[in-house]
Every structure is written in structure tokens, then in C-alpha cells.
Backbone as a ProteinNet text record, in pm:
[ID]
protein_1_A
[PRIMARY]
MAVIVVFVLLGVGLLLLWLSRRTQMDAGLPSGRVLSQDTLGRWRAAESLYDPVYDLTGRPDYLVAEGDRLIPVEVKSGRAHAGPRLSHRLQLAAYCRLVEAVYARRPSHGVLQYADRRYDIPYTAESEAELNKAISAMRIASAAAPVARSCFSVSSCDSRPMM
[TERTIARY]
69.1	41.2	70.8	170.2	251	348	395.4	452.2	349.9	249.3	133.6	78.7	118.4	88.2	211.5	329.1	485.3	442.9	423.4	394.6	280.1	167.9	98	149.9	198.1	258.5	359.4	434.8	578	483.2	344.7	309.9	219.6	159.7	104.4	231.7	348.3	455.3	526.3	535.2	590.4	472.2	323.3	220.5	198.5	238.1	236.5	338.9	478.9	603.6	608	536.9	485	361.1	306.7	210.2	247.7	367.1	404	506.9	574.8	653.5	613.3	493.3	435.7	340.4	304.1	242	330.3	471.8	583.1	625.9	635.6	680	545.9	433.4	290.4	268.3	347.8	340.7	481.9	551.5	670.9	781.6	786.2	894.5	1008.4	1137.4	1278.9	1272.5	1313.9	1340.4	1425	1380.5	1449	1353.2	1412	1305	1287	1132.5	1075.1	1096.8	1122.9	1162.3	1110.6	1010.2	936	831.7	687.7	591.6	505.6	454.6	369.2	255	206.7	104.6	-47.5	-70.7	-180.6	-216.3	-207.8	-315.8	-276.4	-355.2	-368	-289.2	-314.6	-258.3	-83.3	-45	105.1	207.8	300.7	329.3	515.1	554.6	697.7	669.9	825	874.3	896.4	891.1	935.7	1128.1	1134.4	1260.5	1329.8	1450.9	1485.1	1629.6	1648.9	1803.6	1770.1	1866.8	1895	2003.7	2054.3	2168.9	2077.1	1959.4	1877	1741.9	1737.2	1583.9	1484.6	1522.7	1378.8	1370.1	1217.1	1162.8	1067.6	1079.3	967.4	996.6	885.3	924.6	838.3	928.3	880.1	785.6	677.2	568.1	640.8	750.5	850.8	1033.1	1085.7	1157.2	1250.6	1286	1340.1	1515.9	1552	1676.2	1706.1	1788.2	1842.9	1976.7	2024.5	2172.1	2149	2293.2	2328.3	2286.8	2210	2149.9	2038.3	2001.1	1852.7	1804.2	1661.4	1615.5	1466.1	1475.8	1358.6	1257.2	1100.4	1052.9	841.8	876.9	745.4	652.6	556.2	414	326.1	305.4	232.2	128.2	-59.9	-164.6	-173.3	-156.3	-159.9	-40.2	-106.2	27.8	94.1	244.4	366.4	343.9	269.1	245.5	386.9	435.3	545.9	695.1	676.2	803.5	763	865.4	835.9	840.7	804	753	881.7	910.2	1025.1	1013.2	878	858.7	808.6	829.8	828.5	997.6	1034.7	1198.4	1261.8	1244.3	1304.6	1243.4	1110.3	1063.5	1088.3	1160.4	1220.7	1398.5	1413.4	1567	1584	1472	1461.5	1435.3	1395.6	1351.1	1503.6	1636.8	1751.3	1833.4	1789.9	1877.8	1895	1743.6	1686.2	1734.1	1742.7	1812	1950.8	1989.8	2151.8	2189.4	2131.4	2145.1	2121.7	2013.5	1949.4	2019.9	2058.3	2129.2	2264.7	2307.5	2473.4	2496.9	2390.3	2437.1	2345.7	2447	2379.5	2306.8	2168.6	2144.9	2187.6	2245.4	2213.6	2083.7	2012	1882.4	1734	1664.7	1502.4	1437.7	1342.1	1216.5	1078.8	1069.3	924.7	830.4	739.2	626	515.6	496.3	356.3	273.7	125.6	30.7	41.7	138.3	178.4	327.5	387.5	506	634	722.8	853.6	986.5	1014.3	1143.1	1259.7	1361.8	1471.4	1562.8	1547.8	1626.7	1718.8	1847.4	1957	1999.4	2032.7	2061.7	2230.6	2269	2335.1	2418.5	2506.3	2549.3	2449	2426.9	2372.5	2210.4	2122.9	1988.1	2034.6	2128.7	2157.1	2197.5	2251	2232.7	2115.2	2033.1	1891.2	1835.8	1844.8	1751.1	1786.6	1882.9	1952	1914.1	1921.7	1825	1706.7	1627.2	1504.5	1398.6	1522.3	1524.8	1519.1	1646.5	1708.9	1626.3	1527.3	1426.7	1298.2	1276	1150.9	1179.6	1279.8	1296.8	1342.5	1362.1	1346.6	1229.4	1127	939	957.7	956.6	875.9	924.7	1060.8	1094.1	1066.5	962.7	953.8	787.6	793.2	643.4	545	456.3	340.5	294.1	115.2	90.3	-37	-78.8	-229	-367.2	-460	-519.6	-644.8	-700	-816.1	-963.3	-988.6	-1069	-1055.2	-1091.7	-1075.2	-1186.9	-1218.9	-1318.6	-1389.8	-1407.4	-1431.6	-1573	-1652.6	-1794.6	-1749.1	-1660.7	-1661.8	-1597.1	-1451.4	-1396.6	-1475.8	-1419.4	-1443.3	-1394	-1467.8	-1429.5	-1464	-1451.7	-1427	-1315.2	-1297.6	-1135.5	-1092	-972.2	-864.8	-824.6	-805.2	-782.4	-630.9
-89	4.7	129.8	132.7	246.3	268.3	128.7	164.8	264	219.7	284.2	401.3	421.5	621.4	685.5	605.2	732	700.6	613.6	596.7	743.8	708.7	826.3	966.8	960.4	1092.5	1151.7	1056.9	1087.2	1091.6	1042.4	1106.6	1233.5	1287.6	1401.9	1494.5	1487.6	1551.3	1585.7	1475.2	1518.8	1589.4	1509.6	1583	1754.9	1788.4	1947.2	1991.6	1902.3	2007.7	2016.4	1888.4	1947.5	2071.8	2048.8	2160.3	2295.5	2302.6	2429.7	2445	2416.4	2415.9	2432.5	2368.2	2386	2519.4	2596.5	2735.1	2840	2804.6	2872.2	2921.6	2827.5	2803.3	2908.7	2852.7	2918.1	3053.2	3125.1	3216.6	3318.9	3211.3	3289.8	3301.4	3264.5	3299.6	3200.1	3272.3	3233.7	3056.7	2983.6	2882.6	2928.6	2866.8	2908.1	2897.4	2939.5	2977.5	3129.6	3101.1	3244.1	3353	3435.8	3459	3537.3	3679.4	3729	3704.3	3784.8	3787.9	3892.6	3976	4084.2	4148.5	3992.3	3975	3962.6	3987	3956.8	4085.4	4167.4	4290	4345.1	4384.5	4456.2	4315.9	4258.6	4158	4119	4245	4208	4134.3	3993.4	3896.2	4006.9	4092.5	4126	4297.7	4291.7	4433.2	4481.6	4634.9	4701	4737.4	4740.8	4714.1	4916.2	4958.8	5103.8	5073.4	5188.4	5229.1	5376.7	5361.8	5503.6	5620.7	5574.3	5675.3	5709	5665.5	5721.3	5772.4	5731.4	5743.5	5701.4	5576.7	5455.2	5375	5390.8	5273.8	5159.5	5023.8	4978.5	4817.2	4753.7	4603.1	4547.2	4420.6	4394.6	4285.1	4220.5	4109	3991.7	3946.5	3823.3	3859	3769.4	3810.3	3619.9	3628.1	3476.1	3471.7	3358.3	3307.9	3243	3238.7	3109.9	3089.9	2994.2	2966.9	3100.8	3173.9	3304.4	3406.8	3384.7	3535.4	3568.2	3664.6	3756.6	3825.8	3758.3	3807.6	3864.6	3996.1	4042	4079.5	4045.1	3960.7	4060.8	4147.2	4249.2	4177.1	4146.7	4122.2	4153.4	4245.1	4284	4225.7	4261.5	4231.7	4208.7	4321.1	4351.1	4305	4267.4	4216.8	4331.4	4216.2	4331.8	4405.5	4381.5	4439.2	4458.6	4570	4599.2	4557.4	4546.6	4519.5	4558.9	4545.4	4655.7	4767.4	4819.9	4971.9	5038.3	5162.9	5240.5	5274.6	5257.6	5337.9	5174.8	5037.3	4927.4	4855.4	4903.8	4890.8	4939.1	5096.1	5184.3	5126.7	5069.9	5040.7	4899	4805.7	4689.3	4758.9	4834.7	4862.3	4929.7	4999.4	5043.8	4935.8	4821.9	4681.4	4596.3	4641.6	4553.5	4677.7	4784.4	4896.2	4861.9	4849.8	4830.5	4687.3	4541.7	4462.8	4500.3	4533.1	4561.6	4630.3	4737.3	4794.2	4728.3	4627	4580.4	4438.8	4354.3	4231.8	4238.4	4306	4374	4246.6	4210.1	4145.5	4216.5	4244.3	4317.1	4237.9	4221	4118.5	4158.6	4040	4054.3	4073.6	4064.8	4112.5	4081.5	4119.6	4142.8	4080.7	3993.5	4001.5	4059.8	4106.8	4192.2	4021.3	3999	3873.1	3959.1	3977.1	4010.6	3896.5	3935.8	3798	3728	3770.3	3695.6	3670.8	3715.4	3712.7	3740.9	3712	3731.8	3786.6	3874.3	3943.4	3948	3900.4	3882.8	4020.8	4121	4250.5	4251.9	4276.3	4284	4432.1	4412.8	4540.9	4587.1	4652	4691	4847.9	4873.3	5066.1	5125.8	5104.3	5165.5	5186.3	5073.3	5100.9	5171.9	5147.7	5242.4	5379.1	5394	5510.2	5561.6	5539	5576.8	5579.2	5444.1	5480.9	5634.5	5668.4	5790.4	5882.3	5909.9	6054.2	6025.3	5946.7	5968.9	5988.6	5917.1	6002.1	6122.4	6162.9	6320.2	6399.9	6338.8	6425.5	6473.7	6345.5	6319.4	6420.5	6399.2	6522.7	6696.3	6714.9	6837.5	6851.2	6766.7	6807.1	6834.7	6760.4	6783	6952.5	6919	7053.2	7179.7	7167.3	7334.9	7368.5	7492.3	7547.5	7457.7	7389.1	7347.7	7407	7335.2	7341.9	7393.6	7537.9	7527.5	7470.7	7434.1	7311.4	7389.6	7357.2	7381	7341	7249	7214	7142.5	7169.4	7078.1	6999.3	6942.1	6803.6	6753	6624.6	6557.4	6569.1	6639.5	6671.9	6758.7	6893.1	7069.5	7017.8	6898.9	6866.6	6855.3	6893	6833.3	6664	6590.6	6472.2	6420.1	6485.9	6449.3	6400.8	6305.1	6231.2	6330.5	6354.8	6442.7	6394.3	6501.7	6416.6	6436.6
-10.1	-10.4	-20.5	67.5	81.5	-60.3	-90	-209.8	-328	-346.3	-450.3	-415.1	-272.4	-215.2	-285.9	-278	-314.9	-473.2	-550.7	-702.8	-706	-688.9	-661.1	-643.2	-539.2	-527.5	-617	-656.3	-743	-898.9	-934.6	-1063.6	-1062.4	-941	-925.9	-933.1	-876.7	-873.9	-1025.2	-1079.7	-1226.6	-1321.8	-1278.2	-1384.2	-1326.1	-1192.2	-1193.6	-1206.2	-1225.6	-1322.1	-1409.2	-1490.1	-1666.2	-1665.2	-1612.9	-1639	-1589.7	-1514.2	-1481.8	-1594.5	-1631.1	-1769.5	-1877.9	-1897.3	-2050.6	-1973.7	-1886.5	-1878.4	-1903.4	-1866.9	-1857.4	-2050.5	-2083.1	-2222	-2282.4	-2264.2	-2317.8	-2298.6	-2199.6	-2174.1	-2246.1	-2322.7	-2394.1	-2315.2	-2191.2	-2074.3	-2127.1	-2117.2	-2076.8	-2021.8	-2067.2	-1972.8	-1838.4	-1783.6	-1596.2	-1508.9	-1410.9	-1279.7	-1247.1	-1254.2	-1220	-1102.5	-1085.7	-942	-897.8	-988.1	-933.3	-1038.4	-1026.5	-1147.7	-1084.1	-1171.1	-1169	-1266.5	-1285.2	-1371.7	-1301	-1128	-1076.2	-1021.8	-1115.9	-1108.9	-977.9	-886.7	-760	-630.3	-712	-570.1	-614.3	-617.3	-646.7	-553	-610.7	-573.6	-549	-614.7	-614.5	-572.7	-511.8	-458.3	-560.8	-576.7	-693.9	-676.3	-802.2	-825.1	-799.7	-747.3	-761.8	-774.6	-830.3	-870.5	-827.8	-711.7	-658.3	-785.4	-845.7	-907.9	-1022.6	-1082	-1182.3	-1115.9	-988.9	-915.7	-962.6	-1043.6	-1112.1	-1056.3	-1027.2	-979	-1098.3	-1103.3	-1152.5	-1118.9	-1179.2	-1180.2	-1308.1	-1331.2	-1434.6	-1482.6	-1559.3	-1538.8	-1476	-1534.6	-1489	-1476.6	-1374.7	-1360.4	-1379.7	-1460.2	-1480.9	-1451.9	-1379.3	-1359.2	-1458.9	-1556.9	-1638.3	-1633	-1518.3	-1479.1	-1379.9	-1410	-1318.3	-1391.4	-1519	-1594.5	-1542.8	-1504	-1488	-1599.1	-1609.5	-1746.5	-1726.2	-1773.1	-1709.5	-1858.6	-1796.9	-1953.4	-1889.6	-2061.7	-1988.4	-2145.5	-2081.9	-2159.4	-2162.7	-2307.7	-2381.1	-2433.8	-2393.9	-2460.1	-2610.5	-2647.6	-2795.7	-2875.7	-3020.4	-3128.7	-3132.7	-3237.3	-3233.9	-3360.1	-3429.7	-3580	-3632.9	-3616	-3747.7	-3643.9	-3527.9	-3434.4	-3345.1	-3192.9	-3087	-3118.2	-3053.5	-3015.2	-2966.5	-2954.8	-2883.4	-2748.2	-2697.7	-2589.3	-2502	-2587.1	-2498.5	-2466.6	-2598.2	-2550.9	-2488.1	-2462.8	-2310.7	-2185.2	-2180.4	-2074	-2045.4	-2143.7	-2127.1	-2121.7	-2181.3	-2094.8	-1950.1	-1915.8	-1753	-1657.8	-1732.9	-1631	-1647.8	-1728.2	-1745	-1672.4	-1688.5	-1543.1	-1439.8	-1390.6	-1259.8	-1180.6	-1264.5	-1235.4	-1228.7	-1300.9	-1295.4	-1156	-1104.9	-1014.4	-858.5	-870.4	-775.9	-708.1	-804.2	-841.8	-878.2	-907	-941.4	-1085.7	-1156	-1257	-1390.7	-1486.7	-1608.5	-1710.8	-1722.7	-1782.4	-1963.4	-2043.2	-2169.6	-2251.2	-2188.8	-2264.5	-2178.9	-2234	-2203.3	-2314.8	-2216.6	-2302.2	-2326.1	-2457.3	-2485.8	-2549	-2483.4	-2486.8	-2595.6	-2694.4	-2771.8	-2735.3	-2782.5	-2781.1	-2913.7	-2976.7	-3132.8	-3161.3	-3057.1	-3122.2	-2993.9	-2984.1	-2893.7	-2936.2	-2910.7	-2856.9	-2771.2	-2814.6	-2742.5	-2737.6	-2690.7	-2690	-2637.1	-2706.3	-2590.3	-2554.2	-2408.5	-2386.3	-2346.1	-2501.8	-2543	-2448.2	-2463.3	-2437.9	-2541.6	-2659.7	-2724	-2674.4	-2641.9	-2524.6	-2439	-2372.5	-2196.7	-2213.7	-2380	-2383.2	-2466.4	-2485.4	-2548	-2472.9	-2288.3	-2217.4	-2137.5	-2139.7	-2068.1	-2139.2	-2255.5	-2316.9	-2271.3	-2289.5	-2267.7	-2118.8	-1990.8	-1904.7	-1849.7	-1958.7	-1935.7	-1976.1	-2075.4	-2214	-2097.8	-2009.3	-1942.1	-1786.4	-1763	-1613.6	-1686.8	-1753.6	-1848.4	-1836.3	-1923.5	-1994.3	-1796.2	-1676.4	-1551.6	-1524.4	-1567.2	-1462.1	-1503.8	-1629.8	-1686.6	-1638	-1693.6	-1672.9	-1683.5	-1569.9	-1604.3	-1708.4	-1752.7	-1859.2	-1821.1	-1844.9	-1780.8	-1835.3	-1763.1	-1774.8	-1860.6	-1927.1	-2014	-1934.1	-1873.1	-1790.8	-1637.9	-1568.5	-1453.7	-1366.3	-1450.7	-1437.7	-1550.9	-1552.8	-1641.5	-1726	-1643.9	-1712.4	-1797.6	-1748.3	-1817.6	-1917.4	-1981.6	-2057.1	-2187.2	-2300.7	-2391.3	-2494.6	-2516.2	-2502.1	-2644.2	-2740.5	-2858.6	-2894	-2966.7	-3005.9	-3075.5	-3037.5	-3143.8	-3241.6	-3320.4	-3500.5	-3556.5
[MASK]
+++++++++++++++++++++++++++++++++++++++++++++++++++++++++++++++++++++++++++++++++++++++++++++++++++++++++++++++++++++++++++++++++++++++++++++++++++++++++++++++++++

């Protein structure tokens, strides 16, 4: 009887392991151990990453450990169309920067997973420079004089789509 229980538990364990790996592959995640996940909506499972040098905070949808490498993964619900958007590439570069700052390990790349396609985006000196330029531009824009509002409540604003 004890042998049957052991084999049943072993079978259930193998089934759960197989289902877990299949779910990870179906989600477009790299092989490896999922260290954190931020796809649970308001029930957040992971702490935000913070880089004090850039005063940057964020959290990738997944952080996967593949050997000694850490790979941030950002999942987009839409289709890729003509390729990854600049804003998505910059977001992924920011996550790579945050992983490097927090874990002292520079990711070689990050993953953008769209509904129809996966992109492995290298984290290079060029992509880091592009991120730094975008951060600088945002800081300059936020330090500029505020723009006067044309309305102060949703009901008084013109809700027609802009052309």
C-alpha cells in the first residue's frame, strides 16, 4: 500500500512539474526559474526594484533566472504589428537597468512578449544610452513650467476624439 501511495505522489508531482513548464512556455517566458511575477493585478507578488543613481523604480512582469543570468520579461497584451515599439524597448531597457542596479548583474537581454510574437531585445551600451537620453528628456519636461489646464473636471472637458 505504501508503495502505491509513493508512486501516486510521484506521478502527481511529475504532472504538476510538466504543467508548470508548459504554462511557462505558453506564456513565452525563457526557460529557467521564475523569481518574481507582476501579472496578478492589484495582488502584487513582487517588490518594486529601485535604482538610486537614476531615481528609477519599476517592476517587470516576470524576472527569470536562467543559470546565473537574470532576464526581465515584459508581457504586452496586443500584437507586435511591425515590431517592438520604441516605448516598449525603453521600458524593457529600464527594467534591465533596474535588475543591474539591484542584483549587481547586468542582463544580456530582456524579453518583450506580445500576443503573437516574442522578441529577445539585447541590453547594450546603445540601448542604455537611449534610455538615459529618454530619462533626461522626461526630467527636463517635468521641470518645465506647468501647462495651463483647459478644464478642471471630466464633465466640463470636451470629450471629442482628437484628430
